[in-house]
Every structure is written in C-alpha cells, then in structure tokens.
C-alpha positions in Angstrom: 67.8 58.6 89.6 66.0 57.3 92.6 67.4 58.3 96.1 67.5 55.6 98.8 67.4 57.2 102.2 68.7 55.5 105.4 67.8 56.9 108.9 69.7 55.9 112.0 68.1 56.6 115.4 70.1 56.1 118.6 68.2 55.7 121.9 69.6 55.3 125.4 67.3 53.4 127.7 66.8 53.7 131.5 64.2 51.1 132.4 61.5 52.2 132.3 62.6 55.8 131.5 63.9 56.6 128.0 66.2 59.5 126.9 67.2 60.0 123.3 70.8 60.8 122.4 70.7 64.1 120.4 71.2 63.7 116.7 73.6 66.6 116.6 75.7 65.3 119.5 78.9 65.8 117.5 78.2 69.6 117.4 77.5 69.9 121.2 79.9 72.0 123.3 80.8 71.0 126.8 78.5 73.6 128.2 75.6 72.4 126.0 76.2 68.8 127.0 76.1 69.8 130.7 72.9 71.7 130.1 71.3 68.7 128.3 72.3 66.4 131.1 70.8 68.9 133.6 67.6 69.0 131.7 67.5 65.2 131.5 68.1 65.0 135.3 65.1 67.3 135.9 62.9 65.2 133.5 63.9 62.1 135.5 63.0 63.8 138.8 59.6 64.8 137.5 58.9 61.4 135.9 59.6 59.4 139.1 58.0 61.9 141.4 54.8 61.7 139.3 54.9 57.9 139.4 55.4 57.9 143.2 52.5 60.4 143.7 50.2 58.2 141.6 51.1 55.1 143.6 50.5 56.9 146.9 47.2 58.4 145.8 46.0 55.0 144.6 46.9 53.4 147.9 45.3 56.1 149.9 42.1 55.8 147.8 42.0 52.0 148.2 42.5 52.3 152.0 39.7 54.9 152.4 37.3 52.6 150.5 38.0 50.0 153.1 38.0 52.3 156.2 34.4 53.4 155.6 33.4 50.0 157.0 35.3 50.5 160.2 33.2 53.5 161.4 29.6 52.8 162.5 27.0 55.2 161.1 24.3 56.9 163.2 21.6 55.5 161.0 22.5 51.9 161.8 20.2 50.3 164.3 22.7 47.6 165.4 25.6 45.3 164.7 23.5 43.5 162.0 23.5 46.5 159.7 27.2 47.2 160.4 28.2 43.6 159.6 26.2 43.7 156.4 27.8 47.0 155.4 31.3 45.6 156.1 30.6 42.5 154.1 29.4 44.7 151.2 32.7 46.6 151.3 34.5 43.3 151.2 32.5 42.2 148.2 33.2 45.6 146.4 36.9 45.1 147.0 36.8 41.6 145.5 37.8 39.9 148.8 36.6 36.5 150.0 33.9 36.9 152.6 35.1 34.5 155.2 32.1 35.2 157.5 29.9 33.2 155.1 31.7 30.1 156.3 31.0 30.6 159.9 28.7 28.2 161.7 28.0 30.8 164.3 26.3 33.6 162.3 25.8 36.1 165.1 26.2 39.8 163.9 29.1 40.4 166.3 31.1 37.4 164.9 30.4 38.3 161.3 31.4 41.9 162.0 34.6 40.8 163.7 35.6 38.6 160.8 34.8 41.2 158.2 36.7 44.0 160.0 39.7 41.6 160.4 39.7 41.0 156.7 39.5 44.7 156.0 42.4 45.4 158.3 44.4 42.6 156.7 43.7 44.0 153.2 44.8 47.5 154.4 48.1 46.0 155.6 48.6 44.3 152.3 48.0 47.7 150.4 50.6 49.4 152.7 53.1 46.6 152.2 52.5 46.7 148.4 53.0 50.5 148.4 56.3 50.1 150.3 57.6 47.4 147.9 56.6 49.5 144.8 58.2 52.6 146.4 61.5 50.8 147.0 61.5 49.5 143.5 60.8 52.9 142.1 63.6 54.4 144.2 66.1 51.9 142.8 65.0 52.7 139.3 65.3 56.4 140.1 68.7 56.0 141.6 70.0 54.1 138.6 68.5 56.6 136.0 69.8 59.7 137.8 73.3 58.3 138.5 74.7 55.5 136.4 72.3 56.0 133.6 73.0 59.8 133.2 76.7 59.2 133.7 76.8 56.7 130.8 74.8 59.2 128.7 77.1 62.1 129.5 80.2 60.0 128.8 78.9 58.8 125.5 78.0 62.4 124.5 81.4 63.7 125.4 83.2 61.0 123.5 81.1 61.6 120.4 81.5 65.4 120.7 85.3 64.9 120.7 85.4 62.4 117.9 86.5 63.9 114.5 83.9 64.1 111.8 84.3 61.2 109.4 85.7 62.2 106.0 83.0 62.4 103.4 83.5 59.6 101.0 81.8 59.7 97.6 81.5 57.1 94.9 81.1 53.9 96.9 79.3 51.2 94.9 77.1 49.4 97.3 75.6 47.1 94.7 75.0 46.3 91.0 71.7 45.1 89.5 73.1 43.8 86.2 71.3 43.2 82.9 72.5 43.5 79.4 69.9 46.1 78.3 69.6 48.3 81.5 72.1 47.6 84.3 71.8 49.7 87.5 74.5 50.6 90.0 73.7 51.7 93.6 76.2 54.5 94.3 76.1 56.4 97.7 72.5 55.2 98.1 71.4 56.4 94.6 70.3 54.2 91.7 72.4 55.3 88.7 72.1 54.0 85.0 74.7 54.1 82.3 75.2 57.6 80.9 74.0 59.3 84.1 76.2 61.4 86.4 76.5 61.6 90.2 78.7 64.1 92.1 79.9 65.4 88.8 81.2 61.9 87.7 79.7 60.2 84.7 78.9 56.5 84.6 80.3 55.2 81.4 79.6 51.4 81.7 78.2 49.1 84.4 79.7 45.7 84.4 78.7 42.7 86.6 81.2 43.4 89.3 82.5 46.9 88.5 81.7 50.3 87.1 83.6 52.5 84.6 83.6 56.2 85.4 84.9 59.3 83.8 85.6 62.9 85.1 87.7 65.7 83.6 89.3 63.4 81.0 90.1 60.9 83.7 88.7 57.4 83.3 88.8 54.6 85.8 87.2 51.3 86.7 86.0 50.8 90.3 84.8 47.5 92.0 82.1 46.9 94.5 82.7 48.7 97.9 86.0 49.9 96.7 87.0 53.5 97.7 88.8 55.7 95.2 88.4 59.0 97.0 91.0 60.9 94.9 89.1 60.3 91.6 85.9 61.7 93.1 87.3 65.0 94.4 
C-alpha cells in the first residue's frame, strides 16, 4: 500500500510582516494564546524598529556624503577647488551638474549652483525619510492592532472548536481495471484482498467497493461515509 500525504499550512499575513498560525492551535489554552500573541507583538516591535533604524541610518549616511562639500578644506587655495570638489560630490551622487550649463563659469557661480543642488538633494532625502517613516508607522499600527486582533480572535475560535470526529473508510477515488483495480481510501492506495484499519477490501467495482469486517459485509460508494461499519 502506498500512502499519499497531504500537508496544509495556514499563514496569516501582515503586509509586509508575516506570522504563522500555530499548527497545534486547537490545543492552545487561553494563557498560551495570550503568551503567543505577546511574543508576536514583540516580534512586530523589533521588526519595525529595525526597519526604521535602517532607514534613518541610510538617510544620515546619504546626507553626510553631501555635506562634506559644504565645508571648505584648509588645503584648498580658493573657490575654484571648492567648486570642483562640490561638483565631484554631485557626480558621485548621480545628480545633474547644472553648473555645466552656465554661461558665466566663474568659480563663485559654479560653487553657488553646486551647493544649491546639494541642499536641494538633502531636503529630498529628508522628505523621503519622512514619507517612508509615516508609511512604516501605518504598517506597524495595523500589524500591532488590527492584525494581531484578527490573529488572536482566529486562535481563540479554533481553540474552542470541537475536534472533528475521526472518519475512516472514505473512498476518495477508484482507478478501475479488470485485472488490478485500486481504491484510494483515506489517502491510501488499496488493492483487492488488502486491509486497511482492520477492514478487508473484498472487491473493487467501478463506482463502489465491497468490504468485510467481523463477518459483516457491505458495499460502499465513492465519498460515502459509513462510520458504524468502520468502528
């Protein structure tokens, strides 16, 4: 006999955070559910705090790379070198060097335009960080409130639900042939003459199977439940 295994995985999703519904949720006590929800809440806090920290550090690093062009260095001999350095910073940050389009190419003008671009880019980074932070806070709020509430409610409902009665002997399908027919019973492929759950398969027909157990013989159709015969 060949066993056919089916696996069901249930996942509850908080975009972009994911929490798995415990497989043994039916066995969870109220205290265990509360403990699990508490652990999930802490995981959510850690996850979003780490994401926020990464966003802030990246923004700070990007701004510092721009700010180095705003402070003149003692080794520079004049505005020409300062302007060239500022333009190099613009190029490194993949910004359009607007000073190249100026008809008046004086160092002071080139520097002023470059520093203006750098300041504009810094403001864009700050605005982008604020937008991403607000988005992250909304996701965090949903995950830690509505998301966890849905998960807790689902867990409590499942924990209170009665265990389904174990049903044996359900014929899921028949692969019929005259010489070697096969019946799929409770996920197991069974041939004529073989037994399953203490019940012997006497004959496999096209749409039914004949069984026998303890001098009791019966015919059962596809997906028909005859629980009393299988006890």
